Structure formats: structure tokens, C-alpha cells
C-alpha positions, 0 to 999 in steps of 0.5 A: 401202738397197734398190734394188728398184723403183728405177732400176738404177745404170748402169755400164760395166766391162771383161769377160773377153771383152776388151771392155766391158759397159754395163748400159744397152746390155744393156737395149736388147734385154731384161732383165738379171740383175746378179750381185754376187760376193765374189771369185774365191776364193769357192766359193759364188760359183762355184756360183751362177755355174755355175747361171747359166752353165747357163741363160744361153744359154736366157735369151739365146736365148729371152728376150733376157736378159743375165747380167752377173756383177760380181766385185770382183777384178782382171781376171787373177783374174776371167779365171782364175775364169771358166776354172777353173769353165768358165763360158759367161758373161763376168765383169766386173771391178770391182777398186775396188768402185765398181759394187758399192758402188752395188748391194749394197756392199763389205766388207773381209775377210781376202781384201781388198775383197769385194762383198756377194753379191747378185742383181738382176733389172733389167727392160728399162726399167732398173727393179730388179724383184728384189733379193736381198742375201745375209745369209750367203755361201751365201745365193744366188738361182740361175739356174733360179729367176730364169729362172722369175721373169722368165717369170712376169712378175716374180712368184715362180713358186712362190707362189700 
């Protein structure tokens, strides 16, 4: 099932900054990028998060875009992941996979319950304008591409 061109499911999750993040509240100021990560142990997730960490301030400052990474792990492991990779973005803990199930889904792996890696761009009206669900753990959309996608009025910046 695809979420593209539908209303993004709203959610509230605890974040590594000690508070809560609600998707609908982030949309009050502009678009939001929702990233679903497999878990704190996933090196491909860390690489993707680092690309978003590098562009997050530019996205927020210039375009009012929030980056909201959802990780299917308990808060202590999610916080450890943020600190280990020196990320400048707060991560959201979804240890039961409740939010992840509404987006890309979850699966049981040797690491326990994990999310299916995915990237969503949600416009300020709450509509999913881009969805990329990974066919393989290394199949990811990176921060710079999303920045250009949003600035190109939700069109692929490299087509045409």
C-alpha cells in the first residue's frame, strides 16, 4: 500500500531531546520529512541520518522544513544512536512499531522488531508528496536530494 498523495497518518512520539514530537504540529510551519529507520544497529540508517543531519539546519532555516526520524527501538538505544553518530537532529523512539506500521510497516528480524526503511515528504497540508520504501536495507533517499525535491515544487529535480 502506498501513502503517496494521501494524508499522512498523524502521530506523537517521544524524542531524544526529552520532549514529544507531533507530526501535525511540525506541519504548522511547513513541510516535514519523515524517515523510518530499521534500528539503532543499522549502518545504512546511520548513513542516511547523517546526510539529513548535514542539511537539516538549512532545511529548517531557509524552508521551515522539519526532519523527523522514527526509529523502532527503545529511547535509550535511540539516544545512544544519536550520540554515537553525532547527529544534529532529534530522533523519535517507536519501540512498539505503532507509527512505523502506519507508514512502511515492520518486520521481525534477527534484531527483533524493525521498521521497513522509508522516506516520506509530507507537505504543509499533510499530504505525502514523496514516498520511497526500501527494497533493500541500503536503498535510501538522501538529504540533499530531498532538499532539491522540495525546492523544486515537489518534482524530481533531475528529471526533465
